N, C-alpha and C positions, 0 to 999 in steps of 0.2 A: 558423239553419243556416248556416255558412261556404264561401263562394264564391271562387275566383280568377279574375279576369277578366283574359284577355291582353291587354296593353296596350304595343304596341311590341316590346322583347326583354324586360319585364317582365309580372311579374303583379300586378294589385291585388290586394287582400285585402279583403272583403265579408263583412259579418255583418249576418243578417237574420232576425228571430223567426220561427220554425217555423210559428207561428199565421197570418202572414200570406201564405206560399208557397203557391204552386199545384202543385201535382203534376202530373207529364205519364207517360203510357205510350206505350213505344215497339213496335216488332213483333216485335223480336228482337234483342237486343246480346249473345247467347251466343257468337257469332262474333269478338267484339271482344276480340284480347291472346291467342287461345287458341296460336298459334304464332309463332318469331322471326321477324324478318324475312326473313332469308334464305333460312329456310325456305318461305316463303310465295314469294318470287322464284322459286328453284328448281323448285317444284311447278307453278307458273304455266308455267313455260318444258318442262319435263318434260310438261305435261300439257295444249298447246293446244286451243283449242276452234274445232272446223270446221276443224282447219289441220294441215298435217304441220308438224312441230316448225321450229324456226326455223334451224337448220344446213342443214337440208336444201332448204328453199324458197330460200335463199340461197347455195346451192353455186356457186361460182366465179364470181361477179357480181362486174362491175368495177367499180362507183359504188354503195356504199351511203349512204343517206342518212337519218339518223334524227331525224324531228321533237321536239324537247324544250321544254320548258315555259319562259318567262322568268322574269326575277327578282320580278317581281310575284305569282308563283304560287306556293303551297306545296309545290308538288309536290317530293320530295326524289329528282331522277333521278339525283345521284350514287352513291344506294344503289343502285339495279338498273341501271345502263349499264355496268357492267365485267362484270355475267352475260350482259347482250346482246353486248357488245363480244367475248366469250370465245365465246359459240356464234358470231357470225362470223367470227370469226379459224379456227376449227375447221372453217369451209366454204368456206376458202380463198380468201377475197374479196380483190380486189386494194386497196380503199382505203376509208375509212370518213371521214364528216364529220357532224358535229353541227350542226343549223341551228336556231337559236334562234328560236321564233313569238315576234315582239314583236308582230302584227299592228300596230296605232296607237300601240305604248307605246314610250317613248324605247329608244334603243341600249342596252348594255352597254359595262363598260368590260371591258377583257382579264381584271383579276383578277375580276370579278362572273362570266364565262365560264367560268373555271377552276372558281368558286368550286359555281356550278351544275351542270358535267359532273365535277368532281372531279380533282385532279392527275394521276392515272394515265391517265387518259383525255384530258387535254390532251396528254400526251405521246407516245398511241398513233393518237389521231384529228385531223383539222381541224375547229375550231370556227370558227363563222360567225354572225353575227345573219343574219335576213331582211333582204333590201335591198327598198326599196320601190320603187326606180328602176329595179331588175331584175326586171318580172315579163312574163310573154307570157299572151295570150288562149288559152284551149283549149276553149271554148265556153260554152254557158249553162245554166242550170236552167232544169224546167219554171215555176219562179216567176218567171221572169225576173232572175235574178242572174246577170252576166257574171262567169265565174270567169277572173280573172287572176292567174295565180300564179307564184312564184319561179322563174327557170329555174333556180338549181340544184338545186330540190328536183323539178321536173318533167322534167328532163334525165337522173335518177338512172336506175341498172338495178333499183334495189331500193328502195322505201319503208317505211319504218319511223314509226309514229304512234306519239309515248308520252303520259302525262300523268297526272294524278289525275281521279277520278270524284268529282264532288260536284255539289249542286243548283246551279242557273245560274236567275237570276231572270226572264229570256226565252227562252233555249233550252233551256230544260228540264232537261239535266244538263250538264255538262264532259264529257271525255274523247274517245274513239275521232277519229273524224273533225276534231273540233275542233280537233286541232293543227293541221290544215291548212286550213280554213276557221273563223276569221279569221286564223290563227296567222302564216301565210305568203302570204295572198292580198293585194292590193292594195287600195287605199282605197277606189277604186269598189265592188269586189268587196262588203267587210265593210257597207259604208255600204246597198246593195243588200239584203244579207242581213239586218242591223238594221233595216231600216226595217218589218219585220215585226214588231217587237215591240210594234208597236201594238195587234196582233191579240188578241182576248181571250184566244184558246187558246195565245198565247206566253208560257207560266209556268213556273214552277219544278215541275219534277216531271213534267212532261208529255213525252213523247216520239212515240207514234206520230201525235198529231194535230197536232203543234206546227210551224208553216210555216218557223219559223228553224230548227228542228232539222232537218227533214226535207228544208230547203235545204242544208244542211251535210252531210247524208247524201248526196245528190245530188253536191255538189260534191267529197266525198272518192270516189264510185265513178268519178269522171273522173279525178279523178289517180292510181287504180290502186293507192291503199293496199294493200301487201303483206302487213303483219304490223302488230298492234296490241299494247301492253303497257301495262296501265292499273294503278293502285294505287288503293288506299281508304287514307283516312288517319284517325286518332283526333285528338283537340283537341290533342295535342302533336306534332301531325306525324309520328308513328310507323307504319309501313305495318300495317296489319293484315286486308288483304285485297288479293288480287293476280290478274286474269287476263291472257291473251295468245293470239293467235289471229288468225282472220279479221274484220274489220271487215263489218258490226257486230256478229256473233253474239257475239263476246267482249264487246264491251260491253252488250250488254243482259244478260249472266249478270252482270256486273260491278253494272248498275245494280240487278238484283235482290237480290244482296247488300247494296247501299248501303241501299236503302231499308228493307229489315229492319232495319238499325241506328239510321237517322237520321229515319225517319217519325215522327212524334211527335202526340199527341192529349191533349186534357185534357178535362173536366166545364165550365171556365166558362173569362171572359176575365179580362184583368188589367188593373188601372188603371193601374198603371206595369212596364213590362217592362226589363228592364237586361241589355244584349247587348255584345259586341264582334264585330269582323271575325275575330277568333283571332290576333290581334297583327301581329308581322313574319312575312313582306313583305306579308302581307294589308290592313294597316292602313298602309304606306306613302304612301299617300293618299288624300284623301276618294273619288275615282273608283273606287278597288277597294273600299275600306272600303262604300260605299253598298250593296252587293250583300246585306249582313248586314242592314239595314233592311227590303230586300223580303223577305228570308226569316221576318222574325219579324211584321211587319203585320200579319197576320190574328190574332196574340194579343191584342193591345192592343183593349182597349173602343173604341168611336167615342166622342172625347174625351179620348182616355188620353194617356198619354206614353211616350215610347218613349228610353230612354239609351242611346247610346250611346258607347262609349270604343272611340277609334282616334286613334293620335298624329299620324299625316298629318305626318311630317318633310317630306316632299316637296310639302305644300300640297292643291292640288286635282288636280294629276296631270296637267290635260290643258288646254290654252287654250279651248277652245270650252265645255267644261264650267264652268270660274271664271266665262266671261263670262255663260252662260245662270243660272247659280246664283245671279246679282245681279236674275233676275227671279223667283225660285222661289216668292215669295208670291204671283203671279198665275200660276196654274191655267189658266185659261180662256187668257190670253194667249200662255203659252207653247204648250198645248195646239194653238191656233188656229197658231201659228209653225210647228212642227214637222210640222205636217198638211199646208201649204202647201209646205213644203221640209225633208226628212229632213237632220238635221246631227247627225252623230257627235259624242258629246260633250254636245249637246245632249238628246241622248235620255235620259241619265242624269237629268238637270236635272230633266227633264218627270216621270221615275219620283218623284222625291223630291220634287217640286211637287205630285204627284196625293196622294202620302201625307201630307204637311200638309193637305190639305183634312180630314181626318179626325182626326188625332192630333198631337198636340204632341211635337218630337224635341228632346232636350238632349244635345247633346255636348260631350263630355269631350275635349279634346284639344291641340294646340300651336295653334291658330287663336286669335288675339285676339277679345275681346268684338264691334270692331266687324264684324270680317270674320266673326265667327258671324253676328250677328244682321242683315248683309245677307242671309243665307242662307236667312233663315226661323227660325232656329234659336236655341236658349239657351244661353249658355255655363256651364259649374260647372268648379269647381275641386276638387271633394271631393266624388267619389257619395256615400259612404259618411254625411255630414253631408247632403246633399240628402233621403237618404233617410229619414234619422232626423227631419230635419223636417218630411217630410210626415206619417210616422207621428203627430208630436206632434199634429197639426191633424185625423187622422183615423185613429184605432187600428184601424178595420177594410181599411184597404186591402189589394187582392189584389195581389200582385208574381210575376213570373214573372222568374226568373235565368235567362239563356240563354247561358253565358260563351262560347260560339263559334256566333255567328248563324249562320256562313256556312255548317254542316254541316246545319240542320235542312232539314225539311218540315213546316208544320202542316197537320195533316187535323181540326182540329175536335175 
């Protein structure tokens, strides 16, 4: 079988003997690619879930704020923002601003902002990054999280949250109110929310019983999100589904669609799993690419190998993560350390460290061998050559190829 593995802005060709490949079943992928992107966007806006249409809701509002994903996310905001802005203009709103949800990520350049929103939107709307230095406390959740959010956002008359729905390794799913928390909330808020990732029920594909996700939902209700617009993407970042309307009713319908497409199962586990984070921008750094490891970790046998293709042009992507990754070989030490004091960035190193207790991780990336070894990984320069060598050692190896590990949830 021939595969194409996303890596940065390229595709890596990989050929694996059919007899060695594990087959997977998905619940239902019939929805994928049935409609054009613009039709899906228009249909979602014309048929909002549990909500009046956007123009009616926003009629003559003075200050409309649209939350948009940052450069590390694959969400093609520039594809749907023109349709949202058109609806808002028909509602005679006074002003529209686009706020990019950085969370704890780096700021954008002006060129990146325009690329994310689209040139037309950049002319019609005010573009701005979330400013972590301009947050205000608006309350606390029942989980003890202080909600300190962007003043630009919470002072708006009308709030729209956008993004794409996909599995998140401890928040359950992206989408919905996640554009608000952690997107435009303070470090303190994000740290408190993410500290619950250590709970067993904080895992991919879990919504109702997930404390991280339910904490996000509470924060979203406090922010009084008026409308959401979420999309579902395929491996090439094409929109294959869209939902709009009330939060979180619209999100839940989007999750249902997403699960039918991306929940997979198999009759066996693999000796070697080959995957990627989906290429640019999800593999812009290891901080983002790590999520693919979490999504495929249950596919590999104990003692098996996961090969992650992730370009990582920006290296680790976060200073604390880089620091903690130097101790990734010592899971017990790292886990004890984060239990004593939760540190953002360190949380991802702990997740990787836990994975390394049961599987080897081989990295195909821009990191050199020395940096890769310090993380507890092994560097390779040719995935195909590595696989061929392993098959010469054992012709009966079972292999799983998941070209885009960011999307899937494995259900056994």
